LOVEXRO-180229 format. One line per 8 residues: number of its first residue (from 1); their letters; for each residue x, y, z of C-alpha. Coordinates in Angstrom, 1 decimal. Layout:
N
NUM> a> X Y Z | ...
This chain:
595
1> mskisnki> 5.9 39.0 53.9 | 4.2 35.6 53.2 | 6.7 33.5 55.0 | 6.5 36.0 58.2 | 2.7 35.6 58.0 | 2.8 31.9 57.9 | 5.0 31.7 61.1 | 2.9 34.2 62.6
9> rsavaqls> -0.3 32.1 61.9 | 1.9 28.9 63.0 | 2.8 30.3 66.4 | -0.6 31.5 66.9 | -2.1 27.8 66.3 | 0.7 26.5 68.6 | -0.3 28.9 71.6 | -4.0 28.2 71.0
17> qmykpsla> -3.3 24.4 71.4 | -0.9 25.3 74.2 | -3.5 27.3 76.1 | -6.7 25.6 75.0 | -7.1 23.4 78.0 | -6.2 26.6 80.3 | -8.9 28.7 78.4 | -11.8 26.0 78.6
25> laksvlia> -10.8 25.9 82.3 | -11.2 29.6 82.9 | -14.3 29.7 80.9 | -16.1 27.0 83.2 | -14.8 28.8 86.1 | -16.2 32.4 84.6 | -19.4 30.7 84.2 | -19.8 29.3 87.3
33> saavtlsl> -18.8 32.5 89.0 | -21.4 34.2 87.2 | -24.2 31.9 88.0 | -23.3 31.7 91.8 | -22.9 35.5 92.1 | -26.3 36.1 90.3 | -28.1 33.5 92.5 | -26.3 35.2 95.9
41> mgarqlgi> -27.6 38.5 94.6 | -30.9 37.5 94.1 | -31.0 35.9 97.7 | -29.9 39.1 99.2 | -32.6 40.9 97.3 | -35.2 38.6 98.7 | -33.8 39.0 102.1 | -32.6 35.5 102.6
49> leplelsa> -29.1 36.5 103.5 | -29.7 39.2 106.0 | -29.9 37.3 109.2 | -26.2 36.1 108.3 | -24.9 39.5 107.4 | -26.2 40.8 110.5 | -25.0 38.1 112.8 | -21.6 38.7 111.1
57> ydqmvrwr> -22.1 42.5 111.8 | -22.7 41.8 115.6 | -19.9 39.5 115.7 | -17.1 42.0 114.2 | -18.6 44.6 116.8 | -18.0 42.4 119.6 | -14.4 41.4 118.2 | -13.5 45.1 118.4
65> pdeqpdpr> -11.8 46.4 121.0 | -13.5 48.9 123.4 | -12.7 52.5 123.5 | -11.8 54.8 126.4 | -14.7 56.0 128.3 | -15.7 59.5 126.5 | -14.4 62.0 129.0 | -16.9 64.6 127.7
73> llvvgite> -19.9 62.6 129.0 | -21.3 61.6 132.4 | -24.1 59.4 133.1 | -26.1 59.5 136.5 | -27.9 56.1 136.5 | -30.6 55.5 138.8 | -30.1 52.0 140.0 | -31.8 49.3 142.1
81> adiqklkq> -29.7 50.3 145.2 | -30.7 54.1 144.8 | -34.4 53.1 144.7 | -33.9 50.7 147.9 | -32.0 53.5 149.5 | -34.5 56.4 149.0 | -37.4 54.1 149.8 | -39.2 55.4 146.4
89> wpisdrki> -40.4 53.9 143.2 | -40.7 55.6 141.1 | -38.6 58.6 142.1 | -40.5 61.4 143.2 | -40.5 64.8 141.5 | -39.0 66.5 144.4 | -36.1 63.9 144.3 | -35.8 64.9 140.6
97> aeilqkld> -35.8 68.6 141.3 | -33.4 68.1 143.7 | -31.1 66.2 141.7 | -31.1 68.8 138.7 | -30.6 71.7 140.9 | -27.1 70.5 142.3 | -26.1 69.2 139.1 | -26.9 72.7 137.6
105> kmqptvig> -24.7 74.3 140.3 | -21.8 72.6 139.0 | -22.0 74.4 135.7 | -22.6 71.3 132.9 | -23.0 72.2 129.3 | -26.3 70.3 129.1 | -28.3 68.0 131.3 | -30.3 65.3 129.6
113> ldvlrdvp> -33.4 63.8 131.6 | -34.4 60.6 130.2 | -37.3 60.4 132.7 | -40.9 60.8 131.7 | -42.9 63.1 133.8 | -45.9 63.6 131.7 | -48.0 63.0 135.2 | -47.2 64.0 138.7
121> lgdgreel> -45.5 61.5 141.0 | -45.2 62.0 144.5 | -45.1 65.5 145.8 | -42.5 68.2 144.4 | -44.5 68.8 141.2 | -44.2 72.4 141.5 | -40.4 72.6 142.6 | -40.0 70.2 139.2
129> tkilqksd> -41.7 72.7 136.9 | -39.9 75.7 138.3 | -36.3 74.2 137.9 | -37.5 73.1 134.2 | -38.8 76.6 133.4 | -35.5 78.4 134.7 | -32.8 76.6 133.7 | -32.2 76.5 129.7
137> riigvclv> -29.5 73.6 130.1 | -32.0 71.1 130.7 | -33.4 68.7 127.8 | -36.5 66.5 128.7 | -37.8 63.6 126.5 | -41.2 62.4 125.3 | -42.5 59.1 123.4 | -43.9 59.0 120.0
145> tdgspdnp> -44.7 55.4 119.7 | -46.7 54.0 116.7 | -49.5 56.4 116.5 | -52.1 53.8 117.5 | -55.5 55.1 119.6 | -54.0 53.0 122.4 | -50.7 54.4 122.2 | -50.8 58.1 121.6
153> gsppapgl> -47.1 58.5 123.0 | -46.2 60.5 126.3 | -45.8 64.0 126.2 | -42.9 66.1 127.7 | -42.8 67.2 131.3 | -44.7 70.7 131.8 | -42.7 73.7 131.7 | -40.1 72.6 129.0
161> penrvgfa> -40.3 74.5 125.6 | -40.4 72.8 122.7 | -36.8 73.6 121.5 | -35.7 71.5 124.5 | -37.5 68.4 124.1 | -36.4 65.2 122.1 | -38.0 61.8 121.6 | -36.4 59.0 123.1
169> dfgvdagg> -37.5 56.6 120.4 | -35.0 54.2 118.7 | -35.0 52.2 115.6 | -35.1 48.5 116.6 | -34.4 45.7 114.2 | -36.2 42.4 113.9 | -35.3 40.5 117.1 | -35.2 43.6 119.4
177> ilrkallf> -31.6 44.1 118.8 | -30.7 48.0 118.6 | -28.5 48.9 115.5 | -29.9 52.0 114.4 | -30.4 55.4 116.1 | -33.1 57.8 114.9 | -32.1 61.5 114.7 | -35.1 63.0 113.1
185> mkpptieg> -38.7 61.7 112.7 | -42.0 63.0 111.9 | -44.5 61.6 114.2 | -47.1 59.3 112.7 | -50.8 60.2 112.4 | -53.2 58.8 114.9 | -55.5 56.0 113.4 | -59.3 56.6 114.1
193> nssaqkhl> -61.1 59.1 116.1 | -58.9 59.4 119.1 | -59.7 61.2 122.3 | -56.1 61.2 123.3 | -54.7 64.5 124.1 | -52.5 66.3 121.3 | -49.3 66.9 122.6 | -45.6 67.5 120.8
201> cndnsqvl> -44.9 63.9 120.0 | -48.1 62.9 118.5 | -48.3 66.2 116.3 | -47.5 65.0 112.7 | -47.2 68.5 111.3 | -43.9 69.0 112.3 | -40.5 67.3 112.4 | -39.2 66.4 115.7
209> asfnlqla> -35.5 66.0 116.8 | -33.9 63.1 119.1 | -33.1 63.3 122.7 | -29.4 62.3 121.8 | -29.4 64.5 118.7 | -30.7 67.5 120.8 | -27.8 67.0 123.4 | -25.0 66.7 120.8
217> lrylqgqk> -26.3 69.7 119.1 | -26.2 71.9 122.4 | -22.6 70.7 123.1 | -21.6 71.6 119.6 | -23.0 75.0 120.1 | -20.3 75.9 122.4 | -17.6 74.7 119.8 | -19.3 77.3 117.4
225> ispqlapd> -20.6 74.3 115.0 | -24.1 74.5 113.8 | -26.3 72.0 111.8 | -26.8 72.5 108.3 | -29.1 70.6 105.9 | -27.6 69.9 102.2 | -29.9 70.0 99.2 | -29.9 66.1 99.2
233> qslwlgkt> -31.4 66.9 102.9 | -28.4 65.0 104.3 | -27.2 66.5 107.8 | -23.9 68.3 108.1 | -22.1 69.1 111.1 | -19.2 71.2 110.1 | -17.3 69.4 107.6 | -18.8 66.0 108.9
241> qlkqlasn> -21.9 64.3 107.0 | -24.1 62.1 109.0 | -25.2 60.5 106.0 | -28.7 58.8 106.1 | -29.3 55.1 106.3 | -30.3 53.6 103.1 | -32.6 50.3 103.0 | -30.2 48.3 101.6
249> dggytnte> -26.9 49.3 103.0 | -24.1 47.0 104.4 | -26.2 43.6 105.1 | -29.6 45.3 105.4 | -32.1 44.2 102.7 | -35.1 46.6 102.4 | -35.2 47.5 105.9 | -37.3 50.0 107.6
257> vrgyqili> -35.8 53.4 107.5 | -38.2 56.0 108.6 | -36.9 59.4 109.5 | -33.5 60.3 109.4 | -31.4 57.0 110.8 | -27.8 56.1 110.9 | -26.0 53.0 112.0 | -24.9 53.1 115.7
265> nyrsrrqv> -21.0 52.9 115.8 | -20.8 51.8 119.7 | -17.7 52.8 121.6 | -17.7 50.0 124.0 | -19.7 47.2 125.7 | -20.9 49.4 128.8 | -18.2 51.8 129.8 | -19.2 54.5 127.3
273> anqvritd> -18.5 57.3 129.8 | -17.9 58.0 133.4 | -20.9 56.8 135.7 | -22.3 57.8 139.0 | -25.5 57.2 140.9 | -28.1 59.6 141.7 | -27.6 59.3 145.6 | -23.8 60.1 145.3
281> vlegkvdp> -25.1 63.2 143.5 | -27.4 64.0 146.5 | -24.7 63.2 148.9 | -22.5 65.4 147.3 | -19.9 62.5 146.6 | -19.5 63.6 142.8 | -16.1 65.5 141.8 | -17.5 68.6 140.2
289> nlvkdkiv> -14.8 68.3 137.6 | -16.8 65.5 136.2 | -19.7 67.8 135.6 | -18.4 71.0 134.5 | -18.7 71.4 130.9 | -19.8 68.1 130.5 | -23.1 66.3 129.1 | -24.5 64.9 131.9
297> ligyttet> -27.3 62.2 131.3 | -30.0 61.1 134.0 | -31.7 58.1 133.6 | -32.7 54.7 135.2 | -30.2 51.8 134.8 | -32.1 49.2 136.9 | -34.1 46.3 135.4 | -36.9 47.3 137.2
305> vkdlfytp> -38.0 49.7 134.4 | -38.0 48.2 131.2 | -35.9 50.5 129.4 | -33.4 48.4 128.2 | -32.2 47.0 124.7 | -30.6 43.9 123.1 | -27.2 45.1 121.3 | -24.8 43.3 119.4
313> ysgrqksn> -23.1 42.8 122.6 | -25.7 40.6 123.8 | -24.7 37.9 121.8 | -23.2 34.6 123.8 | -23.9 36.5 127.0 | -25.3 34.8 129.9 | -25.5 38.0 132.2 | -25.6 41.6 131.3
321> qfmpgiva> -27.4 41.0 127.8 | -29.3 44.2 128.2 | -28.2 48.1 127.6 | -29.9 50.7 129.3 | -31.7 53.4 127.4 | -29.7 56.2 129.1 | -26.2 54.3 128.2 | -27.5 53.8 124.3
329> haqvvsqi> -28.4 57.2 124.2 | -24.7 58.1 125.5 | -23.4 55.7 122.8 | -25.2 57.9 120.1 | -24.1 61.4 121.5 | -20.4 60.2 121.9 | -20.6 58.9 118.2 | -21.6 62.3 116.8
337> lsavldnr> -19.2 64.2 118.9 | -16.4 61.8 118.1 | -17.2 62.0 114.4 | -17.4 65.9 114.4 | -14.5 66.8 116.8 | -12.1 63.7 116.8 | -12.5 62.8 113.2 | -13.8 59.2 114.4
345> pmlwfwpe> -15.2 57.9 111.2 | -19.0 57.3 110.8 | -19.9 53.8 109.4 | -19.9 53.8 105.7 | -20.8 51.3 102.9 | -20.0 50.3 99.5 | -22.2 50.9 96.4 | -23.7 47.8 94.9
353> waeilwis> -21.7 47.7 92.0 | -18.9 47.4 94.4 | -20.7 44.7 96.3 | -21.1 43.0 93.7 | -17.6 43.1 92.1 | -16.5 41.9 95.8 | -18.8 38.9 96.0 | -17.7 37.7 92.3
361> gwsivggt> -14.4 38.2 93.3 | -14.2 35.9 95.8 | -16.2 33.4 93.9 | -13.5 33.4 91.3 | -11.1 32.6 93.7 | -13.1 29.7 95.0 | -13.6 28.2 91.3 | -9.6 28.7 90.5
369> lasrmahp> -8.5 27.2 93.7 | -11.0 24.1 93.0 | -9.9 23.9 89.4 | -6.2 23.8 90.2 | -6.2 21.6 93.4 | -7.2 17.8 93.1 | -6.1 16.3 96.2 | -9.2 17.0 98.9
377> akltvtfa> -7.1 17.8 102.1 | -5.1 20.3 100.4 | -8.5 21.7 99.0 | -9.8 22.0 102.3 | -7.0 23.6 104.2 | -6.9 26.1 101.6 | -10.5 26.7 101.5 | -10.4 27.3 105.2
385> amlsgcca> -7.5 29.9 105.0 | -9.3 31.8 102.1 | -12.4 31.9 104.5 | -10.2 33.2 107.0 | -8.8 35.9 104.8 | -12.1 36.8 103.6 | -13.3 37.4 107.2 | -9.9 39.0 108.2
393> igfgifll> -10.1 41.4 105.1 | -13.9 42.3 105.9 | -12.9 42.9 109.7 | -10.1 45.1 108.6 | -12.5 47.3 106.7 | -14.6 47.3 109.9 | -12.2 48.7 112.0 | -11.6 51.5 109.3
401> ggwvplaa> -15.4 52.3 109.6 | -16.7 50.5 106.8 | -19.2 47.5 106.6 | -18.9 45.2 103.7 | -20.7 41.9 103.1 | -19.1 38.9 104.8 | -21.8 36.0 104.5 | -22.3 36.6 100.6
409> palalilt> -18.5 36.2 99.5 | -17.9 33.4 102.0 | -20.7 31.6 100.1 | -19.8 32.5 96.8 | -16.2 31.1 97.8 | -17.7 27.7 98.9 | -20.3 27.5 96.5 | -18.4 28.0 93.3
417> ggsivsae> -15.5 26.0 94.5 | -18.1 23.3 95.4 | -19.8 23.4 91.9 | -16.2 23.2 89.9 | -15.2 20.0 91.9 | -18.5 18.3 91.4 | -18.5 19.2 87.8 | -15.0 17.5 87.4
425> rfnkagyg> -15.9 14.5 89.1 | -19.2 14.3 87.1 | -17.1 14.3 83.8 | -14.9 11.9 85.0 | -17.4 9.5 85.6 | -18.5 9.7 82.1 | -22.2 10.8 82.9 | -21.3 14.4 81.5
433> kaisdrvk> -19.8 12.8 77.9 | -23.2 10.4 78.0 | -25.7 13.1 78.6 | -23.6 15.7 76.3 | -23.9 13.1 73.4 | -27.5 12.3 74.0 | -28.8 16.0 74.1 | -26.4 16.5 71.0
441> qvfkieid> -28.4 13.7 69.0 | -31.5 14.6 70.0 | -30.7 18.5 68.6 | -29.1 16.7 65.7 | -32.3 14.8 64.9 | -34.4 17.9 65.4 | -32.2 20.1 63.2 | -32.2 17.1 60.4
449> qakkeqqv> -36.0 16.9 60.6 | -36.3 20.7 60.5 | -34.2 20.8 57.7 | -36.0 18.0 55.9 | -39.0 19.7 56.3 | -37.5 23.0 54.8 | -36.6 21.3 52.0 | -39.6 19.7 51.2
457> aeitesdf> -41.1 22.9 51.5 | -39.2 24.4 49.1 | -39.7 21.5 46.6 | -43.5 21.8 46.9 | -43.5 25.5 46.3 | -41.5 25.1 43.0 | -42.7 25.2 39.5 | -41.2 22.0 38.6
465> fkelqqkk> -42.9 20.1 41.2 | -46.1 21.4 40.0 | -45.4 20.3 36.4 | -44.7 16.9 37.8 | -48.0 16.9 39.6 | -49.9 17.7 36.5 | -47.8 15.0 34.5 | -48.6 12.4 37.2
473> dklriskq> -52.3 13.4 36.9 | -52.3 12.7 33.2 | -50.2 9.7 33.4 | -52.9 7.8 36.0 | -55.6 8.7 33.3 | -53.6 7.5 30.5 | -53.0 4.2 32.5 | -56.5 3.8 33.2
481> etsekvps> -57.8 4.0 29.6 | -54.9 1.8 28.3 | -55.8 -1.1 30.8 | -59.5 -1.0 29.3 | -58.8 -0.8 25.5 | -57.5 -3.6 23.3 | -53.9 -4.3 23.3 | -53.6 -4.0 19.7
489> epqeitas> -55.0 -0.2 19.8 | -52.6 1.4 22.4 | -53.5 5.0 23.2 | -50.7 7.5 22.4 | -49.0 8.3 25.8 | -46.2 10.7 25.1 | -45.0 12.5 21.8 | -41.8 10.1 21.9
497> taelpkve> -43.8 6.8 22.0 | -46.3 7.7 19.1 | -44.9 5.5 16.6 | -44.8 2.3 18.7 | -48.5 0.9 17.7 | -47.5 0.7 13.8 | -43.8 -0.9 14.7 | -45.5 -3.5 16.7
505> sqtddyla> -48.2 -4.4 14.2 | -45.5 -4.9 11.6 | -43.4 -6.7 14.1 | -46.2 -9.3 14.8 | -46.9 -9.8 10.9 | -43.4 -10.3 10.1 | -42.9 -12.8 13.2 | -46.1 -14.9 12.1
513> qlqekakl> -44.7 -15.2 8.6 | -41.3 -16.6 10.1 | -43.4 -18.9 12.3 | -45.3 -20.2 9.2 | -41.9 -21.1 7.5 | -40.6 -22.7 10.7 | -44.0 -25.1 10.5 | -43.3 -26.0 6.8
521> qkqrapvt> -39.8 -26.9 7.6 | -40.9 -29.2 10.2 | -43.4 -30.9 8.2 | -40.7 -31.6 5.6 | -38.0 -32.8 7.6 | -39.9 -36.5 8.7 | -40.5 -36.8 4.5 | -36.7 -36.6 3.6
529> esessspt> -36.0 -39.2 6.6 | -38.3 -41.7 5.1 | -37.0 -41.0 1.6 | -33.3 -41.5 2.5 | -34.2 -44.8 4.2 | -35.3 -46.7 1.1 | -32.4 -48.6 -1.2 | -33.4 -46.8 -4.2
537> gaceadgg> -33.0 -43.6 -2.9 | -29.9 -44.2 -1.2 | -27.9 -42.8 -3.9 | -30.0 -39.9 -4.1 | -29.7 -39.6 -0.6 | -25.9 -39.9 -0.5 | -25.8 -37.4 -3.2 | -28.1 -35.0 -1.9
545> assadtkp> -26.5 -35.4 1.7 | -25.6 -31.8 1.5 | -28.8 -30.4 0.9 | -31.2 -32.9 2.9 | -28.8 -33.1 5.9 | -27.5 -29.5 6.3 | -29.8 -27.1 4.3 | -33.2 -27.5 6.1
553> pdefsdlq> -31.9 -27.5 9.7 | -29.6 -24.3 8.9 | -32.8 -22.5 7.5 | -34.9 -23.7 10.5 | -32.2 -22.4 12.7 | -32.2 -19.2 11.0 | -35.9 -18.7 11.3 | -35.7 -19.3 14.9
561> akakqmrh> -33.0 -17.1 15.5 | -34.7 -14.3 13.7 | -37.8 -14.9 15.4 | -36.0 -14.7 19.2 | -34.5 -11.6 17.6 | -37.7 -10.0 17.1 | -39.5 -11.3 20.1 | -36.2 -10.1 22.2
569> rrgaekri> -36.7 -6.4 20.2 | -40.6 -6.3 21.0 | -39.7 -7.4 24.6 | -37.1 -4.4 25.0 | -39.5 -1.7 23.3 | -42.2 -2.8 25.6 | -39.9 -2.7 28.8 | -38.6 0.9 27.6
577> kdekidsl> -42.2 2.1 27.1 | -43.3 0.6 30.6 | -40.1 2.1 32.1 | -40.9 5.7 31.1 | -44.3 5.7 32.3 | -43.0 4.1 35.6 | -40.4 6.5 36.1 | -42.8 9.2 35.5
585> adkedlgg> -45.0 8.0 37.7 | -42.5 7.1 40.7 | -41.5 10.8 40.1 | -44.8 12.2 41.0 | -45.5 9.7 43.8 | -42.1 10.7 45.6 | -43.2 14.5 45.1 | -46.5 13.7 46.6
593> kee> -45.1 11.9 49.6 | -42.6 14.5 50.3 | -45.4 17.2 50.0
């Protein structure tokens, strides 16, 4: 078992060494990806990326092929040619009543009149009021506006009951582009004391349905489909949910979502349905099959009336940049009917966690490609291909009815790849290592200083240091007293040096005796030399050579040696004493510095 475990350990060590560079690379890619993803999500929350996302959405709408005109709808437009031919502006109430009578005889399912008739225009007011009261197929419009005293809204035409009136307002994005449709709305409260007339579309005590929703619901009644409101306040038509747009759905960031709004799923650029002019209706040139059992919408299509909107189709268009309001209503009606009856998907969105995974995934792809490819040309071509793939996937999802972010993942791909390439070049140039070494050195100095301070604190708080401090104080006092007294009367310092004064006094006495004997020997040496120089004392000098020439010098040298030994001994004992004192003092001084 031990051999097997050793083999396993060695294999694991080899694998770790083999894949260590790959693991380090993967770690750097993940760190860069996380940083870029968090930065982009923060930018999205601040609304910085919203213009880019909306531009990408508009482009996808333009790329999408147009669908065939909806056969269930007919648009009767009031064009500039009709105004010139009828020589009326605006179209009189009598002409509007005549058009409604002719269309009603052709038995449409519902007629939507997107023409404001809150005040009389020309003659024929009574005729118009009569036809509006008599026919239950006609649905009129009113305007809600912003509820200010100067804009109290426009009431519906007289004679129309409230259940056959819908507001004609849209939810327009910043820049005037129409992307959202209002289905339900509660009129805002009029500010201040306004003397404006109270009417249906400025009464905030009730919830109103839109003009396009009223037309769609009237048509679906013939299909035995009625609206239902779920507990979560979402609108259901049969098995189809018209999901309410949230403030952060798709590429939006904290967008205004008053009332109940949906994102408009445009059917085509302009030919959303068959279209005729009012003069064709007045002259009987309209095929009855285009009207029978259909939804007929009547409204202005001329630019003289400022009922026009910018749409996603307006981009890069030199002409026909605007969509008439009646055509925009037809787009919404067709969208609702197609979703309920034809299973055409409503536009849907990913939850926030899925969008984060989508963005981080493309960020990891960009970092991985940048770390694997060193050649700039190959890297550029690969990144261009990946950006095209990201756009292609997003557009494919859009064709299926989903709107996912495109600007954020594209930026994540580029930024993460760019950061990896920049980091590699930075490290190869040596700047990274120099900076890391400097940072490590700074941290090491700080760590060592902190460790030293901790050790000093531990020492100063210990009992041993306190004892040394007390001994230091005693020794300093002892030194001061010793320097003031006579050297022959030294003060006791410690218990171990208590007998030193006695030893020193005995040594001094003995040394004095030896010095006296040495002096006597020195005095005898000249006398011996004078006696040996006389003739009479020659024999004595020769005979006593052993005593006069050898003995006195030997005794003198012995005395000098003994005196020298005593001096050395005395000096050694004093050094020992001084070293003990100095060592204790040094220890206490060191403790004071560390403290």
